[in-house]
The first five atom37 places (N, CA, C, CB, O) and aatype in JSON, in Angstrom:
{
  "aatype": [12, 6, 1, 3, 7, 2, 7, 6, 1, 1, 0, 10, 14, 8, 7, 10, 15, 10, 5, 6, 1, 5, 11, 10, 0, 9, 15, 7, 19, 15, 3, 19, 19, 2, 13, 3, 6, 16, 5, 19, 9, 19, 0, 16, 7, 10, 7, 16, 10, 16, 9, 1, 7, 15, 7, 10, 8, 19, 3, 5, 10, 15, 10, 6, 15, 7, 6, 10, 1, 19, 16, 7, 15, 9, 3, 10, 10, 6, 18, 3, 3, 15, 1, 0, 14, 7, 7, 7, 13, 13, 1, 1, 10, 13, 5],
  "atom_mask": [
    [1, 1, 1, 1, 1],
    [1, 1, 1, 1, 1],
    [1, 1, 1, 1, 1],
    [1, 1, 1, 1, 1],
    [1, 1, 1, 0, 1],
    [1, 1, 1, 1, 1],
    [1, 1, 1, 0, 1],
    [1, 1, 1, 1, 1],
    [1, 1, 1, 1, 1],
    [1, 1, 1, 1, 1],
    [1, 1, 1, 1, 1],
    [1, 1, 1, 1, 1],
    [1, 1, 1, 1, 1],
    [1, 1, 1, 1, 1],
    [1, 1, 1, 0, 1],
    [1, 1, 1, 1, 1],
    [1, 1, 1, 1, 1],
    [1, 1, 1, 1, 1],
    [1, 1, 1, 1, 1],
    [1, 1, 1, 1, 1],
    [1, 1, 1, 1, 1],
    [1, 1, 1, 1, 1],
    [1, 1, 1, 1, 1],
    [1, 1, 1, 1, 1],
    [1, 1, 1, 1, 1],
    [1, 1, 1, 1, 1],
    [1, 1, 1, 1, 1],
    [1, 1, 1, 0, 1],
    [1, 1, 1, 1, 1],
    [1, 1, 1, 1, 1],
    [1, 1, 1, 1, 1],
    [1, 1, 1, 1, 1],
    [1, 1, 1, 1, 1],
    [1, 1, 1, 1, 1],
    [1, 1, 1, 1, 1],
    [1, 1, 1, 1, 1],
    [1, 1, 1, 1, 1],
    [1, 1, 1, 1, 1],
    [1, 1, 1, 1, 1],
    [1, 1, 1, 1, 1],
    [1, 1, 1, 1, 1],
    [1, 1, 1, 1, 1],
    [1, 1, 1, 1, 1],
    [1, 1, 1, 1, 1],
    [1, 1, 1, 0, 1],
    [1, 1, 1, 1, 1],
    [1, 1, 1, 0, 1],
    [1, 1, 1, 1, 1],
    [1, 1, 1, 1, 1],
    [1, 1, 1, 1, 1],
    [1, 1, 1, 1, 1],
    [1, 1, 1, 1, 1],
    [1, 1, 1, 0, 1],
    [1, 1, 1, 1, 1],
    [1, 1, 1, 0, 1],
    [1, 1, 1, 1, 1],
    [1, 1, 1, 1, 1],
    [1, 1, 1, 1, 1],
    [1, 1, 1, 1, 1],
    [1, 1, 1, 1, 1],
    [1, 1, 1, 1, 1],
    [1, 1, 1, 1, 1],
    [1, 1, 1, 1, 1],
    [1, 1, 1, 1, 1],
    [1, 1, 1, 1, 1],
    [1, 1, 1, 0, 1],
    [1, 1, 1, 1, 1],
    [1, 1, 1, 1, 1],
    [1, 1, 1, 1, 1],
    [1, 1, 1, 1, 1],
    [1, 1, 1, 1, 1],
    [1, 1, 1, 0, 1],
    [1, 1, 1, 1, 1],
    [1, 1, 1, 1, 1],
    [1, 1, 1, 1, 1],
    [1, 1, 1, 1, 1],
    [1, 1, 1, 1, 1],
    [1, 1, 1, 1, 1],
    [1, 1, 1, 1, 1],
    [1, 1, 1, 1, 1],
    [1, 1, 1, 1, 1],
    [1, 1, 1, 1, 1],
    [1, 1, 1, 1, 1],
    [1, 1, 1, 1, 1],
    [1, 1, 1, 1, 1],
    [1, 1, 1, 0, 1],
    [1, 1, 1, 0, 1],
    [1, 1, 1, 0, 1],
    [1, 1, 1, 1, 1],
    [1, 1, 1, 1, 1],
    [1, 1, 1, 1, 1],
    [1, 1, 1, 1, 1],
    [1, 1, 1, 1, 1],
    [1, 1, 1, 1, 1],
    [1, 1, 1, 1, 1]
  ],
  "atom_positions": [
    [[-4.84, -10.32, -0.59], [-5.18, -11.21, 0.5], [-4.87, -12.64, 0.08], [-6.67, -11.05, 0.9], [-4.98, -13.0, -1.1]],
    [[-4.5, -13.43, 1.04], [-4.3, -14.83, 0.77], [-5.19, -15.62, 1.71], [-2.81, -15.24, 0.92], [-5.71, -15.07, 2.68]],
    [[-5.35, -16.88, 1.43], [-6.23, -17.72, 2.23], [-5.4, -18.62, 3.13], [-7.16, -18.56, 1.33], [-4.35, -19.11, 2.75]],
    [[-5.91, -18.82, 4.36], [-5.22, -19.72, 5.27], [-5.69, -21.15, 5.03], [-5.45, -19.3, 6.74], [-6.41, -21.4, 4.07]],
    [[-5.29, -22.09, 5.88], [-5.63, -23.5, 5.72], [-7.12, -23.78, 5.73], [0.0, 0.0, 0.0], [-7.56, -24.78, 5.18]],
    [[-7.92, -22.91, 6.36], [-9.37, -23.09, 6.43], [-10.1, -22.4, 5.29], [-9.89, -22.56, 7.75], [-11.33, -22.42, 5.25]],
    [[-9.36, -21.79, 4.37], [-9.98, -21.1, 3.25], [-10.41, -19.69, 3.57], [0.0, 0.0, 0.0], [-11.02, -19.02, 2.73]],
    [[-10.11, -19.21, 4.78], [-10.48, -17.85, 5.16], [-9.41, -16.87, 4.69], [-10.68, -17.74, 6.69], [-8.23, -17.21, 4.63]],
    [[-9.84, -15.66, 4.35], [-8.9, -14.64, 3.87], [-8.16, -14.03, 5.04], [-9.65, -13.54, 3.08], [-8.73, -13.8, 6.11]],
    [[-6.86, -13.76, 4.84], [-6.08, -13.08, 5.86], [-5.17, -12.06, 5.16], [-5.26, -14.09, 6.71], [-4.81, -12.23, 4.0]],
    [[-4.81, -11.03, 5.9], [-3.99, -9.96, 5.32], [-2.57, -10.45, 5.06], [-3.97, -8.73, 6.26], [-2.02, -11.23, 5.84]],
    [[-2.0, -9.99, 3.97], [-0.62, -10.31, 3.64], [0.31, -9.43, 4.47], [-0.34, -10.11, 2.12], [-0.07, -8.31, 4.82]],
    [[1.52, -9.9, 4.79], [2.48, -9.05, 5.5], [2.79, -7.8, 4.67], [3.78, -9.84, 5.81], [2.95, -7.87, 3.45]],
    [[2.87, -6.66, 5.33], [3.06, -5.39, 4.63], [4.46, -4.86, 4.86], [2.02, -4.36, 5.08], [4.96, -4.88, 5.98]],
    [[5.09, -4.39, 3.78], [6.42, -3.8, 3.88], [6.68, -2.85, 2.74], [0.0, 0.0, 0.0], [6.04, -2.92, 1.69]],
    [[7.64, -1.96, 2.95], [8.03, -0.97, 1.94], [9.55, -0.99, 1.78], [7.54, 0.46, 2.32], [10.29, -1.17, 2.75]],
    [[10.0, -0.8, 0.56], [11.42, -0.63, 0.29], [11.56, 0.48, -0.75], [12.08, -1.98, -0.22], [11.08, 0.35, -1.88]],
    [[12.21, 1.58, -0.35], [12.39, 2.73, -1.23], [13.88, 2.91, -1.51], [11.77, 4.01, -0.59], [14.68, 3.01, -0.58]],
    [[14.24, 2.95, -2.78], [15.63, 3.14, -3.18], [15.79, 4.47, -3.89], [16.11, 1.98, -4.09], [15.2, 4.71, -4.94]],
    [[16.59, 5.34, -3.29], [16.95, 6.64, -3.87], [15.76, 7.46, -4.35], [17.89, 6.42, -5.01], [15.87, 8.23, -5.31]],
    [[14.63, 7.3, -3.69], [13.39, 8.03, -4.01], [12.96, 7.82, -5.46], [13.58, 9.52, -3.75], [12.21, 8.63, -6.01]],
    [[13.42, 6.73, -6.09], [13.09, 6.44, -7.48], [12.41, 5.09, -7.68], [14.34, 6.49, -8.31], [11.64, 4.93, -8.62]],
    [[12.67, 4.13, -6.8], [12.12, 2.78, -6.94], [11.48, 2.36, -5.62], [13.22, 1.77, -7.36], [12.14, 2.33, -4.58]],
    [[10.2, 2.05, -5.68], [9.45, 1.67, -4.49], [8.88, 0.27, -4.69], [8.32, 2.68, -4.19], [8.19, 0.01, -5.67]],
    [[9.16, -0.61, -3.75], [8.58, -1.96, -3.75], [7.69, -2.07, -2.51], [9.7, -3.08, -3.75], [8.12, -1.76, -1.4]],
    [[6.46, -2.51, -2.72], [5.49, -2.61, -1.63], [4.95, -4.03, -1.59], [4.32, -1.57, -1.8], [4.61, -4.59, -2.64]],
    [[4.88, -4.61, -0.41], [4.23, -5.92, -0.24], [3.0, -5.73, 0.64], [5.22, -6.96, 0.4], [2.89, -4.75, 1.37]],
    [[2.08, -6.65, 0.56], [0.85, -6.58, 1.35], [-0.22, -5.7, 0.74], [0.0, 0.0, 0.0], [-1.08, -5.19, 1.45]],
    [[-0.17, -5.51, -0.58], [-1.16, -4.69, -1.28], [-2.38, -5.55, -1.6], [-0.56, -4.07, -2.59], [-2.25, -6.62, -2.2]],
    [[-3.56, -5.08, -1.22], [-4.78, -5.83, -1.51], [-5.57, -5.25, -2.68], [-5.66, -5.87, -0.29], [-6.39, -5.94, -3.27]],
    [[-5.32, -3.97, -3.02], [-6.05, -3.35, -4.13], [-5.34, -2.07, -4.54], [-7.53, -3.06, -3.73], [-4.72, -1.4, -3.72]],
    [[-5.43, -1.73, -5.82], [-4.98, -0.43, -6.3], [-6.23, 0.41, -6.52], [-4.11, -0.55, -7.64], [-7.05, 0.1, -7.38]],
    [[-6.37, 1.45, -5.74], [-7.58, 2.29, -5.77], [-7.56, 3.22, -6.97], [-7.71, 3.1, -4.47], [-8.56, 3.37, -7.67]],
    [[-6.4, 3.86, -7.21], [-6.28, 4.84, -8.28], [-4.81, 5.04, -8.6], [-6.95, 6.19, -7.89], [-3.96, 4.9, -7.73]],
    [[-4.51, 5.36, -9.85], [-3.14, 5.72, -10.18], [-3.09, 6.58, -11.41], [-2.29, 4.47, -10.38], [-3.9, 6.43, -12.33]],
    [[-2.14, 7.5, -11.43], [-1.77, 8.29, -12.6], [-0.31, 8.66, -12.41], [-2.71, 9.57, -12.77], [0.35, 8.14, -11.51]],
    [[0.21, 9.56, -13.23], [1.65, 9.83, -13.16], [2.07, 10.72, -11.99], [2.09, 10.46, -14.42], [3.26, 10.94, -11.79]],
    [[1.09, 11.24, -11.21], [1.44, 12.06, -10.05], [1.02, 11.43, -8.73], [0.8, 13.41, -10.18], [1.44, 11.89, -7.67]],
    [[0.19, 10.38, -8.77], [-0.31, 9.8, -7.53], [-0.72, 8.35, -7.73], [-1.5, 10.61, -7.01], [-1.33, 7.99, -8.75]],
    [[-0.38, 7.51, -6.75], [-0.8, 6.11, -6.73], [-1.42, 5.87, -5.36], [0.39, 5.11, -7.03], [-0.8, 6.18, -4.35]],
    [[-2.64, 5.33, -5.33], [-3.32, 5.04, -4.07], [-3.58, 3.54, -4.01], [-4.65, 5.87, -3.94], [-4.21, 2.97, -4.9]],
    [[-3.08, 2.9, -2.93], [-3.24, 1.46, -2.78], [-3.82, 1.14, -1.41], [-1.9, 0.74, -2.97], [-3.59, 1.86, -0.44]],
    [[-4.57, 0.05, -1.35], [-5.11, -0.45, -0.09], [-4.19, -1.54, 0.43], [-6.57, -0.99, -0.28], [-3.79, -2.45, -0.31]],
    [[-3.85, -1.44, 1.71], [-3.03, -2.46, 2.37], [-3.76, -2.91, 3.63], [-1.6, -1.92, 2.71], [-4.77, -2.31, 4.02]],
    [[-3.27, -3.93, 4.26], [-3.86, -4.38, 5.51], [-3.69, -3.39, 6.65], [0.0, 0.0, 0.0], [-4.36, -3.51, 7.67]],
    [[-2.79, -2.41, 6.48], [-2.53, -1.42, 7.52], [-3.07, -0.04, 7.17], [-1.05, -1.32, 7.77], [-2.72, 0.94, 7.82]],
    [[-3.92, 0.04, 6.17], [-4.52, 1.31, 5.79], [-4.27, 1.63, 4.33], [0.0, 0.0, 0.0], [-3.59, 0.9, 3.62]],
    [[-4.83, 2.75, 3.9], [-4.66, 3.21, 2.53], [-3.35, 3.98, 2.43], [-5.86, 4.09, 2.09], [-3.09, 4.89, 3.22]],
    [[-2.53, 3.62, 1.45], [-1.24, 4.26, 1.24], [-1.31, 5.13, -0.01], [-0.11, 3.21, 1.12], [-1.68, 4.65, -1.09]],
    [[-0.96, 6.41, 0.13], [-0.91, 7.34, -0.99], [0.56, 7.63, -1.3], [-1.7, 8.66, -0.69], [1.34, 7.97, -0.42]],
    [[0.91, 7.47, -2.57], [2.25, 7.76, -3.06], [2.12, 8.94, -4.01], [2.91, 6.51, -3.76], [1.36, 8.87, -4.97]],
    [[2.86, 10.02, -3.75], [2.8, 11.19, -4.63], [4.18, 11.49, -5.17], [2.22, 12.41, -3.89], [5.19, 11.25, -4.51]],
    [[4.21, 12.02, -6.38], [5.47, 12.38, -7.0], [5.24, 12.81, -8.43], [0.0, 0.0, 0.0], [4.17, 13.34, -8.76]],
    [[6.22, 12.59, -9.28], [6.08, 12.92, -10.69], [6.66, 11.8, -11.53], [6.78, 14.27, -11.02], [7.61, 11.12, -11.14]],
    [[6.06, 11.6, -12.7], [6.5, 10.55, -13.59], [6.33, 9.16, -13.0], [0.0, 0.0, 0.0], [7.1, 8.26, -13.31]],
    [[5.32, 8.98, -12.14], [5.12, 7.69, -11.49], [4.61, 6.67, -12.5], [4.13, 7.81, -10.32], [3.77, 6.96, -13.35]],
    [[5.13, 5.46, -12.38], [4.77, 4.38, -13.29], [4.68, 3.09, -12.49], [5.8, 4.25, -14.46], [5.6, 2.75, -11.74]],
    [[3.57, 2.36, -12.64], [3.42, 1.06, -12.0], [4.13, 0.04, -12.88], [1.9, 0.67, -11.79], [3.66, -0.3, -13.96]],
    [[5.28, -0.44, -12.41], [6.08, -1.38, -13.19], [5.6, -2.81, -13.05], [7.52, -1.3, -12.77], [5.62, -3.58, -14.01]],
    [[5.16, -3.17, -11.85], [4.72, -4.54, -11.61], [3.59, -4.52, -10.6], [5.89, -5.42, -11.11], [3.63, -3.78, -9.62]],
    [[2.58, -5.35, -10.84], [1.46, -5.47, -9.92], [1.0, -6.91, -9.92], [0.31, -4.52, -10.31], [0.69, -7.48, -10.97]],
    [[0.95, -7.5, -8.74], [0.39, -8.83, -8.56], [-0.45, -8.81, -7.3], [1.51, -9.93, -8.47], [0.07, -8.86, -6.19]],
    [[-1.77, -8.73, -7.47], [-2.65, -8.72, -6.3], [-2.7, -10.09, -5.65], [-4.06, -8.27, -6.7], [-3.0, -10.2, -4.46]],
    [[-2.41, -11.13, -6.41], [-2.39, -12.48, -5.85], [-1.3, -12.6, -4.77], [-2.16, -13.52, -6.96], [-1.54, -13.16, -3.71]],
    [[-0.11, -12.07, -5.07], [0.98, -12.12, -4.08], [1.06, -10.83, -3.25], [2.32, -12.36, -4.78], [1.8, -10.77, -2.27]],
    [[0.29, -9.8, -3.64], [0.29, -8.54, -2.91], [1.49, -7.66, -3.17], [0.0, 0.0, 0.0], [1.83, -6.81, -2.35]],
    [[2.15, -7.85, -4.31], [3.37, -7.11, -4.64], [3.08, -5.98, -5.63], [4.43, -8.05, -5.21], [2.33, -6.16, -6.59]],
    [[3.69, -4.83, -5.4], [3.58, -3.68, -6.29], [4.93, -2.99, -6.38], [2.48, -2.68, -5.79], [5.61, -2.82, -5.37]],
    [[5.33, -2.61, -7.59], [6.56, -1.85, -7.8], [6.22, -0.58, -8.57], [7.64, -2.69, -8.57], [5.55, -0.62, -9.6]],
    [[6.69, 0.55, -8.04], [6.45, 1.86, -8.63], [7.8, 2.53, -8.86], [5.53, 2.73, -7.71], [8.68, 2.49, -8.0]],
    [[7.96, 3.16, -10.04], [9.16, 3.94, -10.32], [8.75, 5.37, -10.66], [9.99, 3.31, -11.47], [7.61, 5.62, -11.04]],
    [[9.68, 6.28, -10.52], [9.45, 7.7, -10.78], [10.08, 8.5, -9.67], [0.0, 0.0, 0.0], [10.81, 7.96, -8.83]],
    [[9.81, 9.78, -9.65], [10.3, 10.65, -8.6], [9.29, 10.66, -7.46], [10.56, 12.1, -9.13], [8.22, 11.25, -7.59]],
    [[9.61, 10.01, -6.35], [8.68, 9.84, -5.24], [8.92, 10.93, -4.2], [8.82, 8.43, -4.6], [10.02, 11.05, -3.65]],
    [[7.88, 11.72, -3.93], [7.98, 12.85, -3.0], [7.29, 12.58, -1.66], [7.38, 14.08, -3.63], [7.69, 13.16, -0.64]],
    [[6.26, 11.72, -1.64], [5.47, 11.55, -0.42], [4.93, 10.14, -0.33], [4.31, 12.55, -0.39], [4.46, 9.57, -1.32]],
    [[5.01, 9.57, 0.87], [4.34, 8.32, 1.22], [3.47, 8.64, 2.43], [5.37, 7.13, 1.52], [3.99, 9.07, 3.46]],
    [[2.16, 8.43, 2.32], [1.26, 8.83, 3.4], [0.21, 7.75, 3.63], [0.58, 10.18, 3.08], [-0.42, 7.27, 2.68]],
    [[0.02, 7.37, 4.9], [-1.0, 6.38, 5.26], [-2.24, 7.08, 5.8], [-0.46, 5.4, 6.3], [-2.15, 8.07, 6.51]],
    [[-3.38, 6.54, 5.45], [-4.66, 6.91, 6.04], [-5.24, 5.62, 6.6], [-5.65, 7.61, 5.0], [-5.79, 4.82, 5.86]],
    [[-5.1, 5.44, 7.9], [-5.55, 4.18, 8.48], [-6.94, 4.28, 9.11], [-4.56, 3.72, 9.52], [-7.3, 3.45, 9.95]],
    [[-7.71, 5.29, 8.72], [-9.05, 5.45, 9.29], [-9.97, 4.29, 8.94], [-9.66, 6.75, 8.82], [-10.95, 4.04, 9.64]],
    [[-9.66, 3.56, 7.85], [-10.48, 2.41, 7.46], [-9.87, 1.09, 7.92], [-10.67, 2.39, 5.96], [-10.49, 0.04, 7.76]],
    [[-8.67, 1.15, 8.48], [-8.01, -0.07, 8.92], [-8.69, -0.6, 10.18], [-6.5, 0.17, 9.19], [-9.3, 0.18, 10.91]],
    [[-8.6, -1.9, 10.46], [-9.2, -2.45, 11.67], [-8.68, -1.74, 12.91], [-8.92, -3.95, 11.78], [-7.47, -1.56, 13.06]],
    [[-9.58, -1.34, 13.79], [-9.19, -0.66, 15.0], [-9.05, 0.85, 14.85], [0.0, 0.0, 0.0], [-8.92, 1.55, 15.86]],
    [[-9.08, 1.37, 13.63], [-8.98, 2.8, 13.4], [-7.58, 3.32, 13.59], [0.0, 0.0, 0.0], [-6.63, 2.54, 13.71]],
    [[-7.45, 4.63, 13.62], [-6.14, 5.27, 13.71], [-5.59, 5.29, 15.13], [0.0, 0.0, 0.0], [-6.26, 4.88, 16.08]],
    [[-4.37, 5.77, 15.24], [-3.67, 5.83, 16.52], [-4.45, 6.63, 17.55], [-2.28, 6.42, 16.34], [-4.65, 6.17, 18.67]],
    [[-4.88, 7.84, 17.18], [-5.58, 8.7, 18.14], [-6.94, 8.13, 18.53], [-5.76, 10.09, 17.56], [-7.38, 8.3, 19.67]],
    [[-7.61, 7.46, 17.61], [-8.89, 6.84, 17.94], [-8.69, 5.78, 19.02], [-9.54, 6.21, 16.69], [-9.47, 5.71, 19.97]],
    [[-7.64, 4.97, 18.88], [-7.37, 3.93, 19.89], [-6.9, 4.57, 21.2], [-6.31, 2.93, 19.37], [-7.23, 4.07, 22.28]],
    [[-6.13, 5.64, 21.11], [-5.59, 6.3, 22.29], [-6.7, 6.87, 23.16], [-4.63, 7.39, 21.88], [-6.63, 6.78, 24.39]],
    [[-7.72, 7.47, 22.56], [-8.77, 8.15, 23.32], [-10.01, 7.32, 23.56], [-9.15, 9.4, 22.62], [-11.04, 7.87, 23.97]],
    [[-9.96, 6.04, 23.31], [-11.14, 5.2, 23.6], [-11.22, 4.9, 25.06], [-11.09, 3.89, 22.79], [-12.14, 4.2, 25.5]]
  ]
}
């Protein structure tokens, strides 16, 4: 998270860049919940992102700028936005 001109926290812009299923760059990361060589779980402004694969390694992490780089064999990218503001797609659809 970064602070705006009034000192209030605001979400960083979120984006993903995946190269050849081996190099993943993520922006807008607010926290790393858990990581090991088969799974990395991060909190973003758009929900919790789970990365699964093998030989996963966190190469770079800067929570100040919200940047994360992961290398390894990446098999799955999955969002759980149940904790994100407004809830998930179906929750908003059926309100």
